[in-house]
N, C-alpha and C positions, 0 to 999 in steps of 0.2 A: 239336363237341373242348371247347375250350377251359369248356365250361357245363357239360359232363359231371364236367370236372376237379378246378372248384368246387364242387360236390353234393357231390363224394367225399370233398373234403381240406380243409381248411384252410389259406387261401390268402394270405400278410402281404406286407402293401407293404414296400415296403423304405424306413423309415422313418429321420429319422435316429438313432432307438435303438437300429434296426439296423444300420445303418451304425459309429457310433460303437462297437459290438459288436465289431462287424466289424474293427474295428482293434483292439480290446485282442484281440481271441484269437488277429492276427496275429502280435501283437509278442508277444505272451506263449508260445503253442503254434508261432511257427515256422512258420506256413501259410501258405500261399497268398492272397491278398486276399479274389479268389472263390470260394477254398471257407468260410472264416471269415466271409463275406457269409453264408453258406446256414446255417452254424454259428447264428451269433447269428439268423437268423433261428426259427430249429429251437429254438431256446429259449427265445425269445420268443413263443411257439406253445405252451410248453409239453408238448413232442415228451421222451425219456425213450429213443427208439433214433434215430439216424443212420442210414442204409444207405445207404454206398456201397464200389464196389468200387475206389478211387484212394484211398482214405483208408483212414489204420494203423486197422486192427482193433483192436473195445477199447478206443481213447483215452478216459478219460472228462473231461466236458468240468463247469464247475461246480455238480461232484456232483450233478449231476442226469439228464448225456443220455453216451450212449454211442454209439458210431462201430463200428459193424459191417458186417464184406463178409461176402455172402455167400457166396461164394468161398471163403473163408476156411475 
């Protein structure tokens, strides 16, 4: 199962850069730590859209990542 996920999607490891970006996002946007780590990883992976049903729909980060709620 995990091999098929790795083939279909780019998987970003949790590095110091991801951790530091997550701390920056959590502090500046007042988001939960885990959510901020996910967003930091998405930014480092070059994503432009982050799909989440639990985060604020339409939030725009670093002029390049938009959070979208598929149910909104």
